C-alpha positions as CSV (number, residue, x, y, z in Angstrom):
1,M,4.1,24.4,-2.0
2,S,2.0,21.3,-1.4
3,I,-0.9,20.2,-3.5
4,D,-3.2,21.2,-0.6
5,S,-1.9,24.8,-0.6
6,C,-2.2,24.9,-4.4
7,Y,-5.9,24.0,-4.1
8,E,-6.5,26.5,-1.3
9,G,-4.8,29.2,-3.3
10,V,-7.0,28.5,-6.4
11,L,-10.1,28.5,-4.2
12,A,-9.1,31.8,-2.6
13,K,-8.5,33.5,-6.0
14,L,-11.8,32.2,-7.4
15,N,-13.6,33.3,-4.3
16,A,-12.1,36.8,-4.6
17,Q,-13.3,36.9,-8.2
18,G,-16.8,35.8,-7.3
19,K,-16.6,32.8,-9.6
20,I,-17.2,29.9,-7.2
21,R,-20.9,29.6,-7.9
22,S,-20.6,29.8,-11.7
23,I,-17.8,27.3,-11.9
24,S,-19.7,24.9,-9.6
25,Q,-22.7,25.2,-11.9
26,Q,-20.5,24.6,-14.9
27,L,-19.1,21.4,-13.4
28,I,-22.5,20.2,-12.4
29,C,-23.8,20.6,-15.9
30,T,-20.7,18.9,-17.5
31,K,-21.5,15.3,-18.2
32,D,-18.2,13.8,-19.3
33,I,-15.7,13.3,-16.5
34,H,-12.7,14.3,-18.6
35,D,-14.4,17.7,-19.4
36,K,-14.6,18.4,-15.7
37,V,-10.8,18.1,-15.4
38,L,-10.2,20.1,-18.6
39,I,-12.4,22.9,-17.3
40,V,-10.4,23.0,-14.1
41,Y,-7.1,22.7,-16.1
42,D,-8.1,25.9,-18.0
43,I,-8.9,27.7,-14.7
44,L,-5.5,26.8,-13.2
45,E,-3.8,27.9,-16.4
46,G,-5.6,31.2,-16.5
47,L,-4.7,31.8,-12.8
48,E,-1.1,30.8,-13.5
49,A,-1.6,28.4,-10.5
50,F,0.2,25.3,-11.6
51,P,2.9,24.4,-9.1
52,K,6.5,24.7,-10.3
53,I,8.0,21.5,-11.5
54,L,11.1,20.6,-9.5
55,D,14.2,19.2,-11.2
56,V,16.7,17.2,-9.0
57,E,19.7,15.6,-10.7
58,K,22.5,13.3,-9.5
59,C,25.2,15.4,-7.9
60,E,28.5,14.4,-6.2
61,K,28.4,17.4,-3.8
62,V,24.9,16.4,-2.5
63,S,26.0,12.7,-2.3
64,T,29.0,13.7,-0.3
65,Y,26.8,15.9,2.0
66,Y,24.5,13.0,2.8
67,R,27.4,10.6,3.3
68,N,28.9,13.0,5.8
69,Q,25.6,13.1,7.6
70,G,25.6,9.4,7.7
71,N,29.1,9.3,9.1
72,K,28.0,11.5,12.0
73,K,25.1,9.2,12.7
74,Y,27.4,6.1,12.5
75,Q,29.8,7.7,14.9
76,R,27.0,8.1,17.4
77,N,26.0,4.4,16.9
78,D,22.8,5.4,15.2
79,N,23.0,2.6,12.6
80,Y,19.5,3.1,11.2
81,G,20.0,6.8,10.8
82,A,23.4,6.3,9.1
83,W,21.9,3.6,6.8
84,Q,19.2,6.1,5.6
85,Y,21.8,8.8,4.9
86,Y,24.1,6.4,3.1
87,N,21.1,5.4,0.9
88,L,20.4,9.1,0.2
89,S,24.1,9.5,-0.7
90,L,23.8,6.5,-3.1
91,L,20.6,7.9,-4.7
92,H,22.3,11.2,-5.4
93,A,25.6,9.8,-6.6
94,P,26.3,9.7,-10.3
95,L,26.3,6.1,-11.4
96,H,29.8,4.4,-10.9
97,S,31.3,7.5,-9.5
98,E,33.6,7.5,-6.5
99,C,30.8,8.8,-4.4
100,Y,28.7,5.8,-5.4
101,C,31.4,3.4,-4.3
102,L,31.9,5.3,-1.0
103,A,28.2,5.2,-0.2
104,L,28.1,1.5,-0.7
105,A,31.3,1.0,1.3
106,N,30.0,3.0,4.2
107,R,26.7,1.2,4.1
108,S,28.5,-2.1,4.4
109,A,29.9,-0.9,7.7
110,V,26.4,-0.3,9.0
111,F,25.4,-3.8,8.0
112,S,28.4,-5.2,9.8
113,S,27.4,-3.2,12.9
114,L,23.9,-4.6,12.7
115,E,25.3,-8.1,12.2
116,K,23.9,-8.4,8.7
117,W,26.9,-10.3,7.6
118,A,25.7,-11.6,4.2
119,E,24.4,-8.1,3.3
120,C,27.7,-6.5,4.3
121,I,29.6,-9.0,2.0
122,K,27.2,-8.3,-0.9
123,D,27.8,-4.5,-0.7
124,I,31.6,-5.0,-0.6
125,D,31.5,-7.3,-3.6
126,T,29.5,-4.7,-5.5
127,V,32.1,-2.1,-4.7
128,F,34.9,-4.5,-5.9
129,S,33.0,-5.1,-9.2
130,M,33.3,-1.4,-9.9
131,K,36.1,1.1,-10.5
132,Y,36.6,1.9,-6.8
133,P,39.2,4.0,-4.9
134,E,42.2,1.8,-4.1
135,K,42.2,3.3,-0.6
136,L,39.1,1.2,0.2
137,T,40.8,-2.2,-0.6
138,D,42.4,-3.0,2.8
139,K,39.5,-1.8,4.9
140,L,36.8,-3.6,2.8
141,N,38.8,-6.9,2.6
142,K,39.3,-6.9,6.4
143,R,35.6,-6.2,6.9
144,K,34.6,-8.9,4.5
145,S,36.9,-11.6,6.1
146,I,35.2,-10.9,9.5
147,C,31.8,-11.3,7.9
148,I,32.7,-14.5,6.1
149,D,33.6,-16.1,9.5
150,K,30.3,-15.1,11.0
151,V,27.7,-15.6,8.2
152,T,25.3,-18.5,8.7
153,P,22.6,-20.0,6.5
154,E,19.2,-18.4,6.8
155,S,16.6,-20.5,8.6
156,E,12.9,-20.8,7.7
157,W,10.9,-18.1,9.4
158,L,7.7,-20.2,9.9
159,S,7.2,-23.8,10.9
160,P,5.8,-26.1,8.1
161,E,2.5,-26.5,10.1
162,I,1.9,-22.7,10.2
163,R,2.9,-22.3,6.5
164,E,0.3,-25.0,5.7
165,L,-2.4,-23.2,7.8
166,L,-1.7,-19.9,6.0
167,T,-2.0,-21.4,2.5
168,L,-5.1,-21.4,0.3
169,K,-5.6,-25.1,-0.3
170,D,-9.2,-25.1,-1.6
171,P,-9.9,-25.3,-5.3
172,Q,-10.1,-21.7,-6.7
173,M,-13.0,-20.2,-8.5
174,P,-12.4,-20.3,-12.3
175,R,-13.8,-16.7,-12.7
176,F,-12.0,-15.4,-9.6
177,P,-8.6,-17.2,-9.5
178,C,-7.4,-15.7,-6.3
179,A,-10.4,-16.9,-4.3
180,S,-11.5,-20.1,-2.6
181,S,-14.4,-22.1,-4.2
182,K,-16.1,-21.8,-0.9
183,L,-17.0,-18.3,-2.0
184,E,-19.2,-16.7,-4.6
185,V,-19.7,-13.2,-5.9
186,V,-23.3,-12.0,-6.0
187,F,-25.1,-8.7,-6.7
188,S,-28.0,-6.9,-5.2
189,N,-29.3,-3.4,-5.6
190,E,-28.9,-2.7,-1.9
191,M,-25.4,-4.2,-1.4
192,G,-23.9,-4.0,-4.9
193,R,-21.3,-6.7,-5.8
194,H,-20.4,-8.6,-2.7
195,V,-19.0,-12.0,-1.6
196,V,-20.9,-14.7,0.3
197,A,-20.1,-18.1,1.6
198,K,-21.2,-21.2,-0.4
199,C,-20.7,-23.4,2.6
200,D,-19.9,-23.1,6.3
201,I,-16.5,-21.5,7.0
202,K,-14.5,-21.9,10.1
203,V,-12.3,-19.4,12.0
204,G,-8.8,-19.6,10.5
205,D,-9.9,-20.7,7.0
206,I,-7.9,-19.1,4.2
207,L,-10.3,-17.6,1.7
208,I,-8.3,-15.4,-0.7
209,Q,-4.7,-14.9,-1.7
210,E,-4.4,-12.0,-4.1
211,E,-1.6,-10.1,-5.8
212,P,-2.3,-6.5,-6.5
213,Y,-2.3,-4.6,-9.8
214,F,0.9,-2.8,-8.6
215,K,2.4,-1.7,-5.3
216,L,3.0,1.9,-4.1
217,L,5.7,2.4,-1.5
218,L,5.1,5.2,1.0
219,K,7.7,8.0,1.1
220,H,8.9,7.3,4.7
221,Q,10.1,3.8,3.5
222,Y,11.8,5.0,0.3
223,L,15.2,4.5,2.0
224,F,14.5,1.0,3.3
225,T,12.4,-0.9,0.8
226,C,12.4,-1.9,-2.8
227,S,10.2,0.6,-4.6
228,Y,8.8,-2.1,-7.0
229,C,8.2,-5.3,-5.1
230,L,8.4,-4.0,-1.5
231,S,11.2,-6.5,-0.7
232,R,13.0,-5.8,2.6
233,S,16.3,-6.7,0.9
234,L,19.0,-4.5,2.4
235,N,21.2,-4.3,-0.7
236,L,19.1,-1.8,-2.6
237,L,20.5,0.0,-5.6
238,P,19.3,3.3,-7.1
239,C,17.4,4.2,-10.2
240,H,19.9,5.3,-12.8
241,S,18.2,8.6,-13.4
242,C,16.1,9.9,-10.4
243,C,17.1,10.4,-6.8
244,F,14.1,8.7,-5.2
245,S,13.8,5.0,-6.1
246,L,15.8,2.1,-4.8
247,Y,15.4,-1.5,-6.1
248,C,16.4,-4.9,-4.7
249,S,17.4,-6.3,-8.2
250,V,17.9,-5.4,-11.8
251,Q,14.8,-7.3,-12.6
252,C,12.7,-5.1,-10.3
253,K,14.4,-2.0,-11.6
254,D,13.6,-3.0,-15.2
255,S,10.1,-4.0,-14.4
256,A,9.3,-0.7,-12.7
257,W,10.7,1.2,-15.7
258,K,8.5,-0.8,-18.0
259,D,5.4,-0.6,-15.9
260,Y,5.4,3.0,-14.9
261,H,8.7,4.5,-13.7
262,E,9.9,5.7,-17.2
263,T,7.1,8.2,-17.0
264,E,7.2,8.8,-13.2
265,C,11.0,9.2,-13.1
266,P,11.2,12.9,-14.2
267,L,8.2,13.7,-12.0
268,M,9.5,12.1,-8.8
269,A,11.0,15.2,-7.2
270,T,7.8,17.2,-7.8
271,L,5.6,14.4,-6.6
272,V,7.5,14.3,-3.3
273,E,7.8,18.0,-3.0
274,L,4.0,18.6,-3.5
275,K,3.2,16.0,-0.8
276,F,0.5,14.2,-2.8
277,T,-1.5,11.7,-0.8
278,T,-1.2,8.0,-1.2
279,L,-4.6,7.9,-2.9
280,E,-3.6,10.5,-5.5
281,L,-0.3,8.8,-6.3
282,L,-2.1,5.5,-6.7
283,A,-4.3,7.2,-9.3
284,L,-1.4,8.5,-11.3
285,R,0.4,5.2,-11.3
286,T,-2.8,3.4,-12.3
287,V,-3.3,5.6,-15.3
288,I,0.3,5.2,-16.4
289,K,0.4,1.4,-15.9
290,A,-2.9,0.9,-17.8
291,R,-1.3,2.5,-20.9
292,N,1.9,0.5,-20.5
293,D,0.0,-2.7,-20.2
294,H,-1.3,-2.2,-23.8
295,A,0.6,-2.3,-27.1
296,D,-0.7,1.1,-28.1
297,W,-3.3,3.7,-27.2
298,D,-6.0,2.2,-29.4
299,S,-5.8,-1.1,-27.5
300,L,-6.3,0.7,-24.2
301,F,-9.2,2.7,-25.6
302,K,-10.8,-0.5,-26.7
303,T,-10.3,-2.1,-23.3
304,I,-12.0,0.8,-21.6
305,Q,-14.8,0.9,-24.0
306,E,-15.5,-2.8,-23.6
307,A,-15.2,-2.6,-19.8
308,E,-17.7,0.3,-19.7
309,E,-20.1,-1.5,-22.0
310,N,-19.9,-4.6,-19.8
311,A,-20.3,-2.6,-16.6
312,G,-24.0,-3.3,-16.2
313,S,-23.7,-7.1,-16.6
314,E,-22.7,-9.8,-14.1
315,F,-19.3,-9.8,-15.8
316,R,-18.4,-6.3,-14.8
317,G,-14.7,-6.0,-14.5
318,H,-14.0,-9.3,-16.3
319,V,-11.9,-10.0,-19.3
320,K,-12.0,-12.9,-21.7
321,V,-9.1,-15.3,-21.3
322,N,-9.0,-18.4,-23.5
323,N,-12.7,-17.7,-24.2
324,E,-13.6,-17.7,-20.4
325,W,-14.6,-14.7,-18.3
326,V,-11.9,-13.9,-15.6
327,Y,-11.9,-11.2,-12.9
328,D,-8.3,-10.7,-11.8
329,S,-6.2,-7.8,-10.4
330,K,-3.5,-8.4,-13.1
331,Y,-5.9,-7.0,-15.7
332,Y,-6.7,-3.3,-15.8
333,T,-10.3,-3.9,-16.6
334,S,-10.9,-5.2,-13.1
335,I,-9.4,-2.0,-11.6
336,H,-11.1,0.4,-14.0
337,T,-14.6,-0.8,-13.0
338,L,-14.2,-0.3,-9.3
339,A,-16.7,2.1,-7.9
340,S,-15.9,5.8,-7.8
341,N,-19.0,7.0,-5.9
342,I,-19.0,10.1,-8.1
343,E,-22.8,10.3,-7.9
344,K,-22.5,10.6,-4.1
345,R,-19.8,13.3,-4.1
346,S,-20.3,17.0,-3.5
347,I,-19.3,19.3,-6.3
348,S,-16.6,20.8,-4.0
349,N,-15.2,17.3,-3.5
350,I,-15.1,16.7,-7.2
351,F,-13.5,20.1,-7.8
352,Q,-10.7,19.5,-5.3
353,K,-10.0,16.1,-6.9
354,A,-10.1,17.7,-10.4
355,V,-7.5,20.2,-9.3
356,T,-5.2,17.3,-8.5
357,A,-6.0,15.6,-11.8
358,A,-5.3,18.8,-13.7
359,V,-1.9,19.2,-11.9
360,F,-1.0,15.7,-12.8
361,L,-2.0,16.3,-16.4
362,F,0.1,19.5,-16.5
363,Q,3.2,17.6,-15.2
364,L,2.7,14.8,-17.7
365,S,2.5,17.3,-20.5
366,Q,5.5,19.3,-19.4
367,K,8.0,16.7,-18.3
368,T,7.1,13.4,-20.1
369,K,6.2,12.0,-23.5
370,F,3.2,10.1,-22.1
371,L,0.6,12.3,-23.8
372,E,2.5,12.7,-27.1
373,S,1.3,11.3,-30.5
374,D,2.0,12.1,-34.1
375,N,-1.7,11.9,-34.8
376,E,-3.6,15.0,-33.9
377,E,-6.9,13.2,-33.3
378,E,-5.3,10.5,-31.2
379,Q,-3.5,13.2,-29.2
380,D,-6.8,14.8,-28.3
381,N,-8.2,11.4,-27.2
382,I,-5.0,10.7,-25.2
383,R,-5.4,14.0,-23.3
384,K,-9.1,13.2,-22.6
385,Y,-8.2,9.7,-21.5
386,A,-5.6,11.0,-19.1
387,A,-7.8,13.8,-17.7
388,G,-10.8,11.6,-17.2
389,N,-9.1,8.5,-15.8
390,L,-6.9,10.5,-13.4
391,L,-10.0,11.9,-11.8
392,H,-11.8,8.6,-12.0
393,H,-9.0,6.8,-10.2
394,I,-8.5,9.5,-7.6
395,M,-12.1,8.7,-6.7
396,T,-11.8,4.9,-6.9
397,S,-8.6,5.0,-4.8
398,A,-10.4,6.6,-1.9
399,T,-12.9,3.7,-1.5
400,N,-11.1,0.6,-3.0
401,M,-7.4,0.7,-2.3
402,H,-5.8,-1.3,0.6
403,G,-2.9,-0.4,2.8
404,I,0.1,-2.7,3.3
405,S,1.4,-2.6,6.8
406,G,3.1,-4.5,9.6
407,N,3.5,-4.2,13.4
408,V,6.5,-2.1,14.4
409,E,8.6,-2.3,17.5
410,S,8.2,0.4,20.1
411,A,11.0,1.9,22.2
412,E,10.0,-0.6,24.9
413,G,10.3,-3.6,22.7
414,N,6.6,-4.2,22.1
415,F,5.0,-4.9,18.7
416,V,1.5,-3.5,19.0
417,D,1.5,-0.4,16.8
418,E,0.6,-0.6,13.1
419,F,3.2,0.6,10.6
420,N,2.1,1.5,7.1
421,I,4.5,0.6,4.4
422,G,2.6,0.9,1.1
423,S,-0.7,0.7,-0.7
424,A,-2.1,-1.2,-3.7
425,P,-5.2,-1.9,-5.8
426,Y,-6.7,-5.4,-5.1
427,A,-9.7,-6.0,-7.3
428,F,-11.2,-9.0,-5.5
429,H,-10.7,-7.6,-1.9
430,S,-12.5,-4.5,-3.1
431,L,-15.7,-6.5,-3.6
432,L,-16.0,-7.1,0.2
433,N,-18.4,-4.8,2.0
434,H,-17.7,-3.3,5.5
435,S,-18.7,-4.2,9.0
436,C,-17.6,-2.6,12.2
437,A,-17.5,-6.2,13.5
438,P,-15.9,-8.0,10.5
439,N,-15.9,-11.7,10.1
440,V,-12.6,-11.7,8.1
441,V,-9.2,-10.1,8.5
442,R,-6.5,-9.3,5.9
443,C,-2.8,-10.1,6.4
444,H,0.4,-10.4,4.3
445,R,4.0,-11.4,4.5
446,L,6.3,-8.4,5.1
447,G,8.4,-7.7,2.0
448,T,5.6,-8.8,-0.3
449,A,2.2,-7.4,-1.3
450,R,0.2,-10.7,-1.6
451,M,-2.9,-10.2,0.5
452,T,-4.3,-13.1,2.4
453,L,-7.9,-13.1,3.7
454,V,-8.5,-15.2,6.9
455,A,-11.9,-16.0,8.5
456,L,-12.0,-14.3,11.9
457,R,-15.5,-15.5,12.8
458,P,-17.5,-18.5,11.8
459,I,-19.4,-17.7,8.5
460,K,-22.5,-19.8,7.7
461,K,-23.5,-20.8,4.2
462,G,-25.2,-17.8,2.5
463,M,-23.7,-15.2,4.9
464,Q,-21.8,-12.3,3.5
465,L,-18.1,-11.8,4.1
466,Y,-17.4,-8.5,5.8
467,D,-14.1,-6.7,5.8
468,N,-13.2,-3.7,8.0
469,Y,-12.5,-0.3,6.4
470,G,-10.8,1.1,9.5
471,A,-13.8,1.8,11.7
472,H,-13.9,-1.0,14.3
473,H,-16.3,-1.2,17.2
474,A,-13.6,-2.4,19.5
475,I,-11.7,0.9,19.0
476,D,-14.3,3.7,18.2
477,D,-17.8,4.4,19.4
478,R,-20.7,4.2,17.0
479,N,-21.0,8.0,16.3
480,T,-17.3,8.3,15.5
481,R,-17.4,5.3,13.2
482,Q,-20.5,6.5,11.4
483,G,-19.0,9.9,10.8
484,N,-15.8,8.5,9.4
485,L,-17.5,6.0,7.1
486,K,-19.9,8.6,5.8
487,F,-17.1,11.1,5.1
488,Q,-14.8,8.7,3.2
489,Y,-17.0,5.9,1.9
490,K,-20.3,7.7,1.4
491,F,-22.6,5.2,3.3
492,T,-24.3,4.8,6.6
493,C,-23.2,1.6,8.3
494,L,-26.0,-0.8,9.3
495,C,-23.8,-3.6,10.6
496,E,-24.7,-5.6,13.7
497,A,-22.3,-3.5,15.8
498,C,-23.9,-0.3,14.7
499,V,-27.5,-1.4,14.9
500,N,-27.0,-2.9,18.3
501,D,-24.5,-0.3,19.5
502,W,-21.8,-2.8,20.5
503,P,-19.3,-1.6,23.2
504,T,-15.7,-0.8,22.6
505,H,-13.0,-3.3,23.8
506,F,-12.4,-1.3,27.0
507,T,-16.0,-1.3,28.0
508,M,-16.7,-4.9,26.9
509,Q,-18.3,-7.1,29.5
510,R,-17.6,-10.8,30.1
511,A,-20.0,-13.3,28.6
512,K,-22.9,-14.3,30.6
513,N,-23.6,-18.0,31.2
514,L,-20.3,-19.1,29.5
515,P,-19.5,-22.6,30.7
516,A,-16.6,-22.7,33.2
517,A,-14.7,-25.2,31.1
518,I,-14.5,-22.8,28.1
519,V,-13.4,-20.0,30.4
520,K,-10.7,-22.1,31.9
521,H,-9.5,-23.4,28.5
522,K,-9.4,-19.8,27.1
523,D,-7.5,-18.5,30.2
524,N,-5.0,-21.3,30.0
525,I,-4.1,-20.5,26.4
526,L,-4.3,-16.7,26.7
527,N,-2.5,-16.4,30.1
528,T,-0.5,-13.4,31.1
529,D,2.8,-14.9,29.8
530,A,1.2,-15.6,26.4
531,L,-0.2,-12.1,26.1
532,D,3.2,-10.6,27.1
533,N,5.0,-12.8,24.6
534,L,2.6,-11.8,21.8
535,Q,3.3,-8.2,22.6
536,K,7.0,-8.9,22.3
537,G,6.5,-10.5,18.9
538,D,7.4,-14.0,20.1
539,L,7.1,-16.4,17.1
540,K,7.1,-19.6,19.1
541,T,4.2,-18.4,21.3
542,A,2.2,-17.4,18.2
543,E,2.8,-20.7,16.5
544,R,1.8,-22.6,19.7
545,I,-1.5,-20.8,20.4
546,Y,-2.8,-19.8,16.9
547,K,-4.8,-22.9,16.1
548,P,-6.2,-23.3,19.6
549,L,-7.3,-19.6,19.5
550,C,-9.1,-20.2,16.2
551,E,-10.9,-23.1,17.8
552,I,-11.9,-21.1,20.9
553,A,-13.1,-18.2,18.8
554,Q,-15.3,-20.6,16.9
555,V,-16.9,-21.8,20.2
556,L,-17.3,-18.3,21.6
557,E,-19.2,-16.8,18.6
558,P,-22.7,-17.3,20.0
559,Y,-21.7,-15.1,23.0
560,A,-20.6,-12.1,20.9
561,P,-20.0,-9.4,21.8
562,C,-18.0,-10.4,24.9
563,L,-14.6,-9.7,26.3
564,E,-13.5,-13.3,26.0
565,L,-14.2,-13.4,22.2
566,S,-12.7,-9.9,21.7
567,D,-9.4,-11.0,23.4
568,C,-9.2,-14.1,21.2
569,Q,-9.9,-12.2,18.0
570,E,-7.3,-9.5,18.8
571,S,-4.7,-12.3,19.7
572,I,-5.5,-14.1,16.4
573,K,-4.7,-10.8,14.6
574,Q,-1.5,-10.4,16.6
575,C,-0.4,-13.9,15.7
576,L,-1.0,-13.2,12.0
577,Q,1.1,-10.0,12.2
578,I,3.9,-12.0,13.8
579,F,3.7,-14.7,11.1
580,G,3.9,-11.9,8.5
581,G,7.1,-10.5,10.0
582,L,7.7,-7.6,12.3
583,V,9.3,-4.2,11.7
584,P,12.3,-3.4,14.0
585,Y,12.2,-0.2,15.9
586,G,14.9,1.5,13.8
587,Y,12.7,1.4,10.7
588,S,10.3,3.9,12.3
589,Q,13.0,6.4,13.1
590,Q,13.2,8.2,9.8
591,V,15.8,10.9,9.2
592,E,14.5,14.3,7.8
593,W,14.9,14.8,4.1
594,N,13.2,16.7,1.4
595,A,12.8,16.4,-2.4
596,A,14.9,19.4,-2.9
597,P,18.5,18.7,-1.7
598,P,20.2,21.1,0.6
599,K,21.9,24.1,-1.0
600,L,25.7,23.6,-0.8
């Protein structure tokens, strides 16, 4: 069963009982958000509709099964498939068992085949540090000696000049420590909180570098990436308890446990089995981490109370640090006060999200100690907090969270397709409003979650910064964009591309009256070879043309929209993706696996 089928089943039963109208009216009349969830909780309980909680424990038989699957892949030279199965074997192996050692030993063979010499040595050394089968000694020593002869020091990925260009060098705003002092946050009834330029900004200027409240790894990357920091380190080691989380270091493993994983750990199998969306999982983790960020429940309740009392002031989402107001993703207050748009949502939308919140609440009560307290009054407040905030953040996630992605290699060797890796809450980036012709673009370094905001168009003093929420005029026509934005974000877009019905990239015309010298300069930089090299992910080409592209885009702005400017902007974004790191083809070729292991 998935969470969607759970919801559909509940709806069908209520419809058969003729209760849809009365329940809708009850939810409409219920003021407190936590009571909406508790009403739905009682409905699910009465219908016996809560999904079954799945238990998956470490098991040598399952570990052996996945290792044998990996062996089959390895024998067919499918290194990425073998790698995933060996990580599944490692996840299911009891800690320090023979199966655990064999999974690591076999994974080292994959790293050797992929010429990951240092990673191969590290896995072998880990095996030798444990009580391993003696039969492995000769094979691993031979493999290690080959790797030692071939390992070379890692070189810097980017040139110093490009590193400098991608670094926020401006003084930062005291109240908004992740943002350049070239910016300011203002409020209007029409636009809400938003960000404007305090001075003229050029294409390529770095405006924000923000770390998120936490990171959420997507399921299809569980077997490749650190679940805590999103590191692409290859020598991942498993959670000591569940069969779903891998970490690049003991530090990440311990930090995850402290922040949220102690509570999530016994739920992981069920969370995967029910196929919760990224937005729903973000909400659950936010609620758990918010509690763990505080010494006790009373401290958290006080934080929420103060945040909500302050919500109507210019310091919405701020906390006092050394007697100064600060708005920063590291503090839960900044995440709690992000807009939920509950007043714009239909009652059916709220009911569906309340079903998810109620299911989370049930799982937390059945499998964890998260809701427990010795004090009966406090226990009631804890349950209300969890119910209300689960629903609140399921709604804030839909309009405020940001994806973490990179460009992935195609079978033809091109890097043009976006590849989603994770998602995270960024408080400051969430203040930016949308445009279908944005003047900024987000990027990040693969293996991290630090989000960098780069000016994509010139921004004059007093102009608003506009991000893009996924509806871009170069890709979709106006009607498609308007429909998508209205559905997810609950607003009608009035950006220049929508008001003036700008063309898509494939119907874009060349600029009229563009001086021949500019055309020639642009064509010299973005010639056929350069475009082909960018598609192939060539770093040297990206480093060579990035700065000239920014300068040309600056000059072309008065001619927008035009094909020349669109080409430059898309190439700037391609360069930024290359600078951030590219995802090899094998990472997109996931093996099939489910939360419930095969029956053996």
